[in-house]
C-alpha positions as CSV (number, residue, x, y, z in Angstrom):
1,X,-112.0,-189.4,-49.9
2,X,-109.7,-187.8,-47.6
3,X,-107.6,-186.8,-50.5
4,X,-110.5,-185.0,-52.2
5,X,-111.3,-183.1,-49.1
6,X,-107.7,-182.0,-48.8
7,X,-107.6,-180.8,-52.5
8,X,-110.9,-178.9,-52.0
9,X,-109.5,-177.3,-48.9
10,X,-106.3,-176.3,-50.6
11,X,-108.1,-174.8,-53.6
12,X,-110.3,-172.8,-51.3
13,X,-107.2,-171.3,-49.6
14,X,-105.7,-170.5,-53.0
15,X,-108.8,-168.8,-54.2
16,X,-109.1,-166.8,-51.0
17,X,-105.5,-165.6,-51.4
18,X,-106.1,-164.6,-55.0
19,X,-109.2,-162.6,-53.9
20,X,-107.3,-160.8,-51.2
21,X,-104.5,-160.0,-53.6
22,X,-106.9,-158.5,-56.1
23,X,-108.5,-156.4,-53.4
24,X,-105.1,-155.1,-52.2
25,X,-104.1,-154.1,-55.7
26,X,-107.3,-152.2,-56.2
27,X,-106.7,-150.4,-52.9
28,X,-103.1,-149.5,-53.8
29,X,-104.2,-147.9,-57.1
30,X,-106.8,-145.8,-55.3
31,X,-104.4,-144.7,-52.6
32,X,-101.8,-143.7,-55.2
33,X,-104.2,-141.4,-56.9
34,X,-104.8,-139.4,-53.7
35,X,-101.5,-139.6,-51.7
36,X,-99.0,-136.7,-51.2
37,X,-95.9,-136.8,-53.5
38,X,-92.9,-134.9,-52.4
39,X,-90.6,-133.7,-55.1
40,X,-86.9,-134.4,-55.0
41,X,-85.9,-130.7,-55.1
42,X,-84.9,-129.4,-51.7
43,X,-87.4,-127.2,-50.0
44,X,-90.3,-128.0,-52.4
45,X,-93.4,-130.0,-51.8
46,X,-96.3,-130.8,-54.2
47,X,-99.8,-132.2,-53.7
48,X,-101.8,-134.2,-56.3
49,X,-105.5,-134.5,-55.6
50,X,-107.6,-137.5,-56.9
51,X,-110.1,-136.8,-59.6
52,X,-112.6,-138.5,-57.3
53,X,-112.4,-135.6,-54.8
54,X,-114.4,-132.5,-55.1
55,X,-113.5,-129.0,-54.0
56,X,-115.5,-129.6,-50.8
57,X,-113.5,-132.7,-50.1
58,X,-110.2,-130.7,-49.9
59,X,-109.4,-130.0,-46.3
60,X,-106.9,-127.4,-44.8
61,X,-104.3,-130.2,-44.5
62,X,-104.6,-130.9,-48.2
63,X,-103.7,-127.3,-49.2
64,X,-100.5,-126.9,-51.1
65,X,-97.8,-125.5,-48.8
66,X,-95.2,-122.8,-49.8
67,X,-91.9,-124.1,-51.2
68,X,-89.8,-122.8,-48.3
69,X,-90.6,-121.9,-44.7
70,X,-87.9,-119.7,-43.1
71,X,-88.1,-118.9,-39.5
72,X,-85.3,-116.9,-37.7
73,X,-82.6,-117.4,-40.5
74,X,-83.5,-121.0,-40.8
75,X,-84.6,-122.8,-44.0
76,X,-86.8,-125.9,-43.9
77,X,-86.7,-128.3,-46.9
78,X,-88.9,-131.4,-47.3
79,X,-87.1,-133.9,-49.4
80,X,-89.2,-137.0,-50.1
81,X,-88.2,-139.8,-52.4
82,X,-87.8,-143.5,-51.9
83,X,-84.1,-143.1,-52.2
84,X,-83.5,-140.2,-49.9
85,X,-86.3,-140.5,-47.3
86,X,-85.0,-141.6,-43.9
87,X,-88.5,-141.7,-42.3
88,X,-90.4,-144.8,-41.1
89,X,-93.7,-146.0,-42.5
90,X,-95.3,-144.3,-39.5
91,X,-93.8,-141.0,-40.4
92,X,-95.0,-141.3,-44.0
93,X,-98.4,-142.2,-42.8
94,X,-98.5,-139.1,-40.6
95,X,-97.3,-136.9,-43.4
96,X,-99.9,-138.3,-45.6
97,X,-102.6,-137.6,-43.2
98,X,-101.4,-134.0,-42.5
99,X,-100.9,-134.6,-38.8
100,X,-97.0,-135.0,-38.9
101,X,-94.9,-133.1,-36.4
102,X,-91.2,-132.7,-37.5
103,X,-88.7,-134.4,-35.3
104,X,-85.2,-133.2,-36.2
105,X,-81.9,-134.8,-35.4
106,X,-78.9,-132.8,-33.9
107,X,-77.5,-129.7,-35.8
108,X,-74.5,-130.4,-38.0
109,X,-72.1,-127.6,-38.9
110,X,-71.8,-127.6,-42.7
111,X,-69.7,-124.4,-43.0
112,X,-67.5,-122.9,-40.3
113,X,-67.9,-119.2,-39.6
114,X,-64.9,-116.9,-40.0
115,X,-64.3,-113.2,-39.0
116,X,-65.3,-112.1,-42.5
117,X,-68.1,-114.6,-43.4
118,X,-71.1,-116.3,-41.6
119,X,-71.1,-120.1,-41.2
120,X,-74.0,-122.6,-41.8
121,X,-75.6,-125.5,-39.9
122,X,-78.3,-128.0,-40.9
123,X,-80.6,-130.7,-39.3
124,X,-83.0,-133.2,-40.9
125,X,-86.4,-134.6,-39.9
126,X,-87.1,-138.3,-40.3
127,X,-89.6,-137.4,-43.0
128,X,-86.8,-135.9,-45.0
129,X,-87.3,-132.2,-44.2
130,X,-84.0,-130.3,-43.8
131,X,-83.6,-127.1,-41.8
132,X,-80.6,-124.7,-42.4
133,X,-79.5,-121.8,-40.1
134,X,-76.8,-119.2,-40.4
135,X,-73.9,-119.2,-37.8
136,X,-72.8,-115.6,-37.0
137,X,-69.3,-114.6,-38.0
138,X,-66.7,-114.7,-35.2
139,X,-64.4,-112.0,-33.9
140,X,-61.0,-111.3,-35.4
141,X,-58.2,-113.6,-34.2
142,X,-55.9,-110.9,-32.8
143,X,-52.2,-111.2,-33.0
144,X,-49.9,-108.7,-31.4
145,X,-47.4,-106.8,-33.5
146,X,-44.6,-106.1,-31.1
147,X,-43.2,-102.6,-30.7
148,X,-39.8,-101.9,-32.4
149,X,-37.6,-99.8,-30.1
150,X,-36.2,-96.6,-31.7
151,X,-32.5,-96.2,-31.5
152,X,-30.0,-93.5,-32.0
153,X,-29.7,-94.5,-35.6
154,X,-33.1,-95.9,-36.7
155,X,-36.7,-95.0,-36.1
156,X,-39.0,-97.4,-34.2
157,X,-42.7,-98.6,-34.2
158,X,-45.3,-98.6,-31.5
159,X,-47.1,-101.9,-30.6
160,X,-50.0,-102.9,-32.8
161,X,-52.5,-105.7,-33.6
162,X,-53.8,-107.5,-36.7
163,X,-56.1,-110.5,-37.5
164,X,-54.2,-113.6,-38.3
165,X,-57.1,-114.9,-40.5
166,X,-58.0,-111.9,-42.7
167,X,-54.9,-109.7,-42.0
168,X,-57.2,-106.8,-41.0
169,X,-55.2,-104.1,-39.1
170,X,-56.8,-103.7,-35.7
171,X,-54.4,-101.3,-34.1
172,X,-52.0,-99.7,-36.5
173,X,-48.3,-99.4,-35.6
174,X,-47.0,-95.8,-35.6
175,X,-43.5,-94.6,-36.4
176,X,-41.4,-93.3,-33.5
177,X,-38.4,-90.9,-34.0
178,X,-34.8,-91.7,-33.3
179,X,-33.6,-91.1,-29.8
180,X,-30.4,-90.0,-28.1
181,X,-27.6,-92.5,-27.3
182,X,-28.4,-94.9,-24.5
183,X,-25.1,-95.1,-22.6
184,X,-24.4,-97.9,-20.2
185,X,-21.0,-97.9,-18.5
186,X,-20.0,-95.1,-21.0
187,X,-21.0,-97.0,-24.2
188,X,-24.1,-96.7,-26.3
189,X,-25.9,-100.0,-26.3
190,X,-27.1,-99.5,-29.9
191,X,-24.2,-98.0,-31.9
192,X,-21.3,-98.6,-29.5
193,X,-20.5,-94.9,-29.3
194,X,-18.1,-94.1,-26.5
195,X,-19.6,-91.5,-24.1
196,X,-16.2,-90.2,-23.1
197,X,-14.5,-90.4,-26.5
198,X,-14.7,-86.6,-26.8
199,X,-11.7,-84.6,-25.7
200,X,-10.9,-81.1,-24.5
201,X,-7.7,-79.9,-26.1
202,X,-5.8,-77.0,-24.6
203,X,-4.6,-74.6,-27.3
204,X,-1.1,-73.2,-26.8
205,X,-1.5,-69.5,-27.8
206,X,1.4,-67.5,-26.6
207,X,0.7,-64.3,-24.5
208,X,-3.1,-64.9,-24.7
209,X,-5.1,-62.1,-23.2
210,X,-8.7,-62.9,-24.3
211,X,-10.7,-64.9,-26.8
212,X,-13.6,-62.8,-28.0
213,X,-15.6,-65.2,-30.2
214,X,-15.3,-68.2,-32.5
215,X,-17.3,-69.5,-35.4
216,X,-15.8,-73.0,-35.1
217,X,-13.6,-72.3,-38.1
218,X,-11.4,-69.4,-36.8
219,X,-10.8,-67.7,-33.5
220,X,-10.5,-63.9,-32.9
221,X,-7.8,-63.7,-30.2
222,X,-6.3,-60.8,-28.3
223,X,-2.6,-61.3,-27.3
224,X,0.1,-59.1,-25.9
225,X,1.2,-58.5,-29.5
226,X,-2.2,-57.5,-30.7
227,X,-5.3,-59.2,-32.1
228,X,-5.1,-61.9,-34.8
229,X,-7.0,-64.8,-36.4
230,X,-6.1,-68.2,-35.2
231,X,-7.3,-71.5,-36.6
232,X,-9.0,-74.1,-34.5
233,X,-5.7,-75.8,-33.7
234,X,-4.3,-72.6,-32.2
235,X,-2.1,-71.6,-35.1
236,X,-2.0,-67.9,-36.0
237,X,-3.1,-67.4,-39.6
238,X,-3.3,-63.5,-40.0
239,X,-1.2,-60.5,-39.2
240,X,-1.6,-58.7,-35.9
241,X,-4.1,-55.8,-35.8
242,X,-5.5,-53.5,-33.2
243,X,-8.9,-55.3,-33.3
244,X,-10.2,-58.4,-34.9
245,X,-13.8,-59.6,-35.0
246,X,-15.0,-62.9,-36.6
247,X,-18.8,-63.0,-36.6
248,X,-19.2,-64.8,-39.9
249,X,-20.2,-68.4,-39.8
250,X,-18.2,-68.8,-43.0
251,X,-15.0,-67.8,-41.3
252,X,-14.7,-64.2,-42.6
253,X,-13.3,-61.6,-40.2
254,X,-13.0,-57.8,-39.9
255,X,-9.7,-56.4,-38.7
256,X,-9.0,-52.8,-37.8
257,X,-5.9,-50.7,-37.3
258,X,-6.1,-47.2,-35.8
259,X,-3.6,-44.5,-36.4
260,X,-3.9,-41.5,-34.1
261,X,-2.6,-38.0,-35.0
262,X,-2.8,-34.7,-33.2
263,X,-5.6,-32.6,-34.8
264,X,-5.8,-29.4,-32.9
265,X,-4.9,-27.8,-29.6
266,X,-7.2,-25.5,-27.6
267,X,-7.2,-23.8,-24.2
268,X,-9.3,-25.4,-21.5
269,X,-10.8,-22.7,-19.2
270,X,-11.8,-25.3,-16.6
271,X,-8.4,-26.9,-16.2
272,X,-6.5,-23.7,-17.2
273,X,-4.3,-25.5,-19.7
274,X,-4.0,-26.4,-23.4
275,X,-5.7,-29.6,-24.5
276,X,-5.1,-31.5,-27.7
277,X,-7.8,-33.1,-29.9
278,X,-6.8,-36.1,-32.1
279,X,-7.8,-37.3,-35.5
280,X,-8.1,-41.1,-35.7
281,X,-7.7,-42.8,-39.0
282,X,-9.3,-46.3,-39.2
283,X,-7.8,-48.8,-41.6
284,X,-10.4,-51.6,-42.0
285,X,-9.7,-55.0,-43.6
286,X,-11.9,-57.9,-44.5
287,X,-10.1,-61.2,-44.1
288,X,-11.1,-64.6,-45.5
289,X,-11.0,-67.8,-43.4
290,X,-7.3,-68.2,-44.1
291,X,-6.4,-64.7,-42.9
292,X,-5.9,-63.2,-46.4
293,X,-7.0,-59.5,-46.9
294,X,-9.7,-59.4,-49.6
295,X,-11.0,-55.9,-49.1
296,X,-9.8,-52.7,-47.3
297,X,-11.1,-49.2,-46.6
298,X,-10.0,-46.1,-44.8
299,X,-12.1,-43.8,-42.5
300,X,-11.4,-40.9,-40.2
301,X,-13.0,-39.4,-37.1
302,X,-12.2,-36.7,-34.6
303,X,-11.8,-37.9,-31.0
304,X,-13.4,-35.2,-28.8
305,X,-11.7,-36.3,-25.6
306,X,-11.5,-34.2,-22.5
307,X,-13.8,-31.6,-21.1
308,X,-16.8,-30.1,-22.7
309,X,-15.1,-26.9,-23.9
310,X,-15.3,-24.4,-26.7
311,X,-12.9,-25.0,-29.5
312,X,-11.9,-23.4,-32.8
313,X,-11.1,-24.9,-36.1
314,X,-12.8,-27.3,-38.4
315,X,-14.2,-30.4,-36.9
316,X,-15.2,-33.4,-39.1
317,X,-18.4,-34.3,-37.5
318,X,-20.1,-37.7,-37.8
319,X,-23.7,-38.0,-37.0
320,X,-23.0,-41.4,-35.4
321,X,-20.2,-40.0,-33.3
322,X,-17.7,-41.1,-35.8
323,X,-18.2,-44.8,-35.2
324,X,-17.2,-46.9,-38.3
325,X,-19.5,-49.8,-38.9
326,X,-17.7,-52.7,-40.5
327,X,-19.1,-56.2,-40.5
328,X,-19.3,-59.4,-42.5
329,X,-22.3,-61.1,-41.1
330,X,-22.2,-63.5,-43.9
331,X,-19.9,-64.2,-46.9
332,X,-21.9,-62.2,-49.4
333,X,-21.7,-58.6,-48.2
334,X,-20.2,-56.1,-45.7
335,X,-21.2,-52.7,-44.5
336,X,-19.0,-49.6,-44.2
337,X,-20.0,-46.2,-42.8
338,X,-17.3,-43.6,-42.6
339,X,-17.9,-39.8,-42.1
340,X,-21.4,-39.6,-43.2
341,X,-24.6,-41.3,-41.9
342,X,-24.8,-43.7,-44.7
343,X,-24.1,-47.4,-44.6
344,X,-22.3,-48.4,-47.7
345,X,-23.0,-52.0,-48.7
346,X,-20.3,-53.8,-50.7
347,X,-19.8,-57.4,-51.7
348,X,-16.5,-59.0,-50.8
349,X,-15.0,-58.0,-54.1
350,X,-15.5,-54.3,-53.3
351,X,-18.5,-53.8,-55.6
352,X,-21.1,-51.5,-54.1
353,X,-24.5,-53.0,-53.7
354,X,-26.4,-50.1,-52.2
355,X,-26.4,-47.2,-49.7
356,X,-28.6,-47.1,-46.6
357,X,-28.9,-43.5,-45.2
358,X,-29.3,-42.2,-41.7
359,X,-28.0,-45.3,-40.1
360,X,-27.4,-45.3,-36.3
361,X,-26.3,-48.9,-35.9
362,X,-25.9,-51.9,-38.0
363,X,-28.0,-54.4,-36.2
364,X,-28.1,-58.1,-36.5
365,X,-29.5,-60.7,-38.9
366,X,-31.6,-63.7,-39.0
367,X,-31.9,-66.5,-41.6
368,X,-33.8,-64.2,-44.0
369,X,-33.6,-60.6,-42.7
370,X,-31.2,-57.9,-41.6
371,X,-32.1,-55.4,-38.8
372,X,-30.7,-51.9,-38.9
373,X,-31.4,-49.0,-36.5
374,X,-31.4,-45.4,-37.8
375,X,-32.9,-42.0,-37.2
376,X,-36.0,-43.2,-39.1
377,X,-36.5,-45.9,-36.5
378,X,-36.0,-49.7,-36.9
379,X,-35.8,-51.1,-40.4
380,X,-35.9,-54.7,-41.5
381,X,-34.4,-55.7,-44.9
382,X,-34.3,-58.9,-46.8
383,X,-31.0,-60.4,-47.9
384,X,-31.1,-58.4,-51.1
385,X,-31.5,-55.2,-49.0
386,X,-35.0,-54.6,-50.0
387,X,-36.9,-52.8,-47.2
388,X,-39.5,-55.1,-45.7
389,X,-40.8,-52.9,-42.9
390,X,-39.8,-49.7,-41.0
391,X,-41.2,-48.1,-37.9
392,X,-40.3,-45.1,-35.7
393,X,-40.4,-47.0,-32.5
394,X,-37.7,-45.5,-30.4
395,X,-37.5,-41.8,-29.8
396,X,-33.9,-41.9,-28.5
397,X,-32.6,-42.8,-32.0
398,X,-33.6,-39.3,-33.1
399,X,-31.0,-37.7,-30.9
400,X,-27.6,-37.7,-32.6
401,X,-25.8,-36.9,-29.4
402,X,-26.8,-40.1,-27.7
403,X,-27.3,-42.3,-30.8
404,X,-23.9,-44.0,-30.6
405,X,-23.7,-47.4,-29.0
406,X,-27.0,-48.8,-30.2
407,X,-26.9,-52.5,-29.9
408,X,-29.3,-55.2,-31.1
409,X,-29.6,-58.9,-30.3
410,X,-31.3,-61.3,-32.6
411,X,-34.9,-62.2,-33.2
412,X,-35.6,-65.1,-30.9
413,X,-39.1,-66.6,-30.6
414,X,-40.5,-63.5,-32.4
415,X,-38.8,-60.7,-30.4
416,X,-35.5,-58.8,-30.5
417,X,-33.8,-56.6,-27.8
418,X,-32.4,-53.2,-28.8
419,X,-30.5,-51.1,-26.3
420,X,-28.6,-47.8,-26.2
421,X,-25.4,-47.3,-24.2
422,X,-26.4,-43.7,-23.4
423,X,-30.0,-44.2,-22.5
424,X,-31.7,-45.8,-19.5
425,X,-34.0,-48.1,-21.4
426,X,-33.9,-51.0,-23.7
427,X,-36.7,-52.1,-26.0
428,X,-38.2,-55.5,-26.8
429,X,-39.7,-55.4,-30.3
430,X,-41.8,-57.9,-32.2
431,X,-40.8,-59.1,-35.7
432,X,-43.7,-57.1,-37.3
433,X,-42.6,-54.0,-35.2
434,X,-46.1,-53.7,-33.9
435,X,-45.4,-54.5,-30.3
436,X,-42.8,-52.6,-28.3
437,X,-42.0,-53.1,-24.6
438,X,-39.8,-50.5,-22.9
439,X,-37.5,-52.0,-20.2
440,X,-35.3,-50.3,-17.6
441,X,-31.8,-51.6,-18.3
442,X,-30.9,-51.4,-14.6
443,X,-33.1,-54.3,-13.6
444,X,-32.8,-57.0,-16.3
445,X,-29.9,-58.9,-17.7
446,X,-30.2,-57.9,-21.3
447,X,-31.4,-60.7,-23.6
448,X,-34.8,-62.3,-24.2
449,X,-36.5,-65.4,-25.3
450,X,-39.7,-64.2,-26.9
451,X,-41.2,-62.0,-24.1
452,X,-39.3,-63.9,-21.4
453,X,-36.5,-62.1,-19.6
454,X,-34.5,-62.3,-16.4
455,X,-35.3,-59.3,-14.3
456,X,-35.4,-58.0,-10.7
457,X,-38.9,-57.3,-9.6
458,X,-40.6,-54.3,-8.0
459,X,-41.2,-54.7,-4.3
460,X,-42.6,-52.4,-1.6
461,X,-39.2,-50.8,-0.8
462,X,-37.7,-50.8,-4.3
463,X,-36.4,-53.7,-6.4
464,X,-35.4,-57.2,-5.3
465,X,-31.7,-58.3,-5.2
466,X,-32.6,-61.5,-6.9
467,X,-33.6,-62.1,-10.5
468,X,-36.8,-63.9,-11.7
469,X,-37.8,-65.3,-15.0
470,X,-40.7,-63.1,-16.0
471,X,-43.0,-62.6,-18.9
472,X,-43.1,-58.9,-19.8
473,X,-46.4,-59.3,-21.6
474,X,-48.0,-59.9,-18.2
475,X,-46.5,-56.8,-16.6
476,X,-48.1,-53.4,-16.1
477,X,-46.3,-50.1,-17.1
478,X,-45.6,-46.9,-15.2
479,X,-46.7,-43.4,-16.4
480,X,-43.8,-43.3,-18.8
481,X,-44.8,-46.6,-20.4
482,X,-41.9,-48.5,-18.9
483,X,-42.5,-52.1,-17.8
484,X,-42.9,-52.7,-14.1
485,X,-41.6,-56.2,-13.5
486,X,-43.7,-57.9,-10.8
487,X,-43.8,-61.2,-9.1
488,X,-47.2,-61.8,-10.7
489,X,-45.5,-62.0,-14.1
490,X,-42.9,-64.5,-12.8
491,X,-42.9,-67.9,-14.6
492,X,-42.0,-69.6,-11.3
493,X,-41.4,-68.6,-7.7
494,X,-37.7,-69.5,-7.7
495,X,-35.3,-66.5,-7.4
496,X,-31.8,-66.5,-8.8
497,X,-28.6,-64.5,-8.2
498,X,-28.5,-64.1,-11.9
499,X,-29.9,-65.5,-15.1
500,X,-28.8,-65.6,-18.7
501,X,-30.7,-66.2,-21.9
502,X,-28.5,-67.2,-24.8
503,X,-29.5,-66.2,-28.4
504,X,-26.2,-66.2,-30.2
505,X,-26.8,-65.5,-33.8
506,X,-30.5,-66.0,-33.3
507,X,-30.3,-69.6,-32.4
508,X,-32.8,-70.7,-29.8
509,X,-31.3,-72.7,-27.0
510,X,-33.2,-75.3,-25.1
511,X,-32.3,-74.1,-21.6
512,X,-31.4,-70.9,-19.7
513,X,-28.3,-70.6,-17.6
514,X,-28.8,-69.5,-14.0
515,X,-26.8,-68.7,-10.9
516,X,-28.7,-70.1,-8.0
517,X,-29.0,-68.5,-4.6
518,X,-26.8,-71.2,-3.1
519,X,-23.9,-70.3,-5.4
520,X,-24.3,-73.1,-8.0
521,X,-24.6,-72.7,-11.7
522,X,-27.1,-74.7,-13.7
523,X,-30.0,-74.8,-16.2
524,X,-33.7,-74.2,-16.1
525,X,-36.4,-74.9,-18.7
526,X,-38.6,-72.3,-20.2
527,X,-41.2,-73.0,-17.5
528,X,-38.6,-72.1,-14.8
529,X,-37.9,-75.7,-13.6
530,X,-34.4,-76.3,-12.3
531,X,-33.0,-79.2,-14.2
532,X,-29.3,-79.6,-13.2
533,X,-26.7,-77.6,-11.2
534,X,-22.9,-77.6,-11.1
535,X,-20.1,-75.6,-9.5
536,X,-19.8,-73.7,-12.8
537,X,-21.4,-74.0,-16.2
538,X,-21.6,-72.3,-19.6
539,X,-24.5,-71.5,-22.0
540,X,-25.3,-74.3,-24.5
541,X,-24.1,-73.8,-28.0
542,X,-25.8,-76.1,-30.5
543,X,-26.5,-78.8,-27.9
544,X,-23.2,-78.8,-25.9
545,X,-21.9,-76.9,-22.9
546,X,-19.0,-77.1,-20.5
547,X,-19.4,-77.6,-16.7
548,X,-17.2,-77.7,-13.7
549,X,-17.9,-80.3,-11.0
550,X,-15.4,-80.4,-8.2
551,X,-12.0,-79.7,-9.6
552,X,-12.8,-81.1,-13.1
553,X,-14.2,-79.4,-16.2
554,X,-15.8,-81.5,-18.9
555,X,-18.4,-81.2,-21.7
556,X,-22.1,-82.3,-21.5
557,X,-24.9,-82.8,-24.0
558,X,-28.5,-81.6,-23.8
559,X,-29.4,-84.6,-21.7
560,X,-26.8,-83.5,-19.2
561,X,-24.7,-86.6,-20.0
562,X,-20.9,-86.3,-19.8
563,X,-19.4,-86.6,-23.3
564,X,-15.7,-85.8,-22.8
565,X,-12.7,-86.3,-20.8
566,X,-11.9,-83.8,-18.1
567,X,-9.5,-81.0,-17.4
568,X,-8.3,-80.1,-13.9
569,X,-6.7,-77.0,-12.4
570,X,-9.0,-74.2,-13.5
571,X,-11.3,-72.0,-11.5
572,X,-14.0,-71.2,-14.1
573,X,-15.2,-71.9,-17.6
574,X,-17.1,-69.8,-20.1
575,X,-18.0,-70.4,-23.8
576,X,-16.8,-68.5,-26.8
577,X,-18.7,-70.5,-29.4
578,X,-19.7,-74.1,-30.2
579,X,-17.2,-76.3,-28.5
580,X,-14.8,-73.4,-27.8
581,X,-14.3,-72.6,-24.1
582,X,-12.3,-70.1,-22.1
583,X,-10.7,-71.5,-18.9
584,X,-9.4,-69.2,-16.2
585,X,-7.2,-69.7,-13.2
586,X,-6.6,-66.4,-11.5
587,X,-5.0,-64.1,-14.2
588,X,-4.2,-67.0,-16.5
589,X,-6.5,-67.5,-19.5
590,X,-6.5,-70.6,-21.7
591,X,-8.5,-71.6,-24.7
592,X,-9.8,-75.2,-24.9
593,X,-11.5,-76.9,-27.9
594,X,-13.9,-79.8,-27.7
595,X,-13.6,-82.5,-30.4
596,X,-14.8,-86.0,-30.9
């Protein structure tokens, strides 16, 4: 009985369980037909609607959403599959009902940003939705490129910067030029050069009277026995002549012997006696750098010495006053003018190149041009003697009686100085001959640097005793067109006992030599600033000069650094060329040569 009851009870439970199971299966099928299915592709979601639902049954939460929702560079992806979903049953139920609010975990950097590319980070909701955002690129990782110091031998570089990641140049390094030696205790710290390894050697030239000039290859020296060429070691290499001039940088020289003969005698009414006129015969020779004669010519002139008197007889007149022009300004040609007003141009083999007529003075030359003064004015020729430009700029050249002794300097910074021994004025002329400044020779020192000159200035009671560095282009002129040097045109307020501008052979020097009011000698820049003073000093020649400090004379460079040993026992020093110096002690004259 009891057993039967238990069996019936057990069977009832089993049947109930089966009924419930059948009911659950039926519900699951129905839910599957109407639930949301999320595709496995990232960022996509799909919705399948049951056939039992009508269009009216579709609510806003049932609408199909867009594949990707991007907000502020972020990407949201819903990834739903049984294998990839990390959400709970509750999340799934909320997603199914359309009321789900995403709950993302922390951001994870999936791609690091660099200076050239953006990075990326992601985060995921429990329902499987993934959001991605871009991480902005970062700044360059700067690395300093250290400066490279320039030396006396090698160029340097300025400091710079570049990115160590992408190698982008942030601050470019720039080239710096080589610099002068850097001496410490007399030795250059870069190349080991000895500051004092230069020497001044005294040349033993017997009976020396004067050294006129030097081109660093030969010297033209006057001695008690006459003038001659000497080599750089003090050895005589030519015969003796009356005059020797060595202007050529190639070492060529011009030598002259003069033979004087009585020409005529006439009675002088003023002195009540007979007076003799002489004919002078000029024998001119061109010498090479070894002193050998390679060309010669003969010219004559009448020396009209004595009083201005009437005379009888034939006079050989020369429109230049009889001055013979002979020069070898370079190794390719020379000019000879004898008893006419024509400059005869020859090469060094004696072959005539051309004739230039009505010449007053053979001027100077630059790298590409030759300047000649004549009765037609100033003419500039090229090195083939083709006329470039000519202009009648100076009236004094038209007067044959005072046309002798016309001198020219060299074009320096666009201007040249031309002066006349017999006139009161000098002229500062531009290279194109369009600008002419007339200067009173009495008040300035004679050479120019462009329009800069050393001059006394006009004051209330006349002219100053001191000299100033002035710019003539800023000066007014008097009624005759002559420049009036004024303090308003001065480059600086400093006054000097004297001042010199060097333009030897047209080479522009860096500094001007001045004699200061306290008796010192030194150097100023083109703006008038005093740079250095000594007891005595010379002009610079190609970057070197000699100075006297105390009882010692030595050589300096353009940085005012001592570069030689010293010599004692001399009162003064002057320069006769690059590294060639004339030392004097009373009446004694000595030539010294700097070498390294």
